[in-house]
N, C-alpha and C positions, 0 to 999 in steps of 0.2 A: 627780859631777855636773855639776860648774863645766864639764866639755866637751862637753856635750850640748846641742842646739839643737833648737829648733821643737818646743816641748813639745807641740802639739796632735799630733803624728805619734808620741808614746811612749804605750805602757800606762800605766794608771795603777799607780803604784807608789810608792818612797821617792825614784828617783831625779827624778822630776817634782816631789815633795813638798817638796824641800830647798831652803831659801833662797838656795843659792848656783849654782841650776841656771842652766847658759847664760852663767855671767859670767866665763868665760876668754878669748871670742873664737873657740875653736877652731868650734863648732857641728857636733858628730858627729850625724849622723841615722840613726835606727835602720833601716838596711837589711839586718841579720842577715846570712846567707850562704845561697849555692845549693849544693845536694847532688843528684846524681842528676837534675838538670834541675829541680829545683823549689827554690823560695825557702821557707827555715823559719822560722816566728815572726815576720814581719815585723809591726814596732811594739814589740819588745820587747828587740831587741839591736842594736847596733854593733857588727862586728870588722874589726879594720886588721892587715894583714901587719904584721910587723916587717921587717928586712932582714936577717935571719939567713937561711942558706943551709943548713939542716939535712934530716936523711929528713923530721924531722916538725918545720916551722918554728913559730914562736911566733905568736899573734895579741894583741893586746889586746883587750878587751871590755869595751864598758860594757852593762849590763843593768838591764831597768827597775825590780827589787825592790831594788837598793842604791845607795849613793853613790861606793861604790867602785871603781876601775878593777882589771880582773884581766888573767891570761893565762893562755892554752890552747895546748897543741899540737895544730896540725890538719894533716892529711893535705893535699898538695900539689893533690889533685882536688878539693877544696871552691873553692868560690866567695867569695871573701872583698875587702872593700872595699881599695882603696890609696888613701892621702892624699899627694899629691905636695908637696913643698914647694920652693919656689925659694929659694936661699941670694941675697943680697944682696951 
């Protein structure tokens, strides 16, 4: 939950009840994912592609009902958020 931001956008659950919510400065928002032209479960999940180029690449996920960061393998045709980081 340290990675999450904007508590008002998340569904109520363990993530936003954690005292460490939003303390890392990352500020992940619950954009969920897009599949077959529709956004699913807006407000409950944040997914981010990893840099792996596999048949089913990994995504990292934050879910409203847990304080842990998880991972899933997701087909390429899903719409998943991208986080760009600039090297200094």
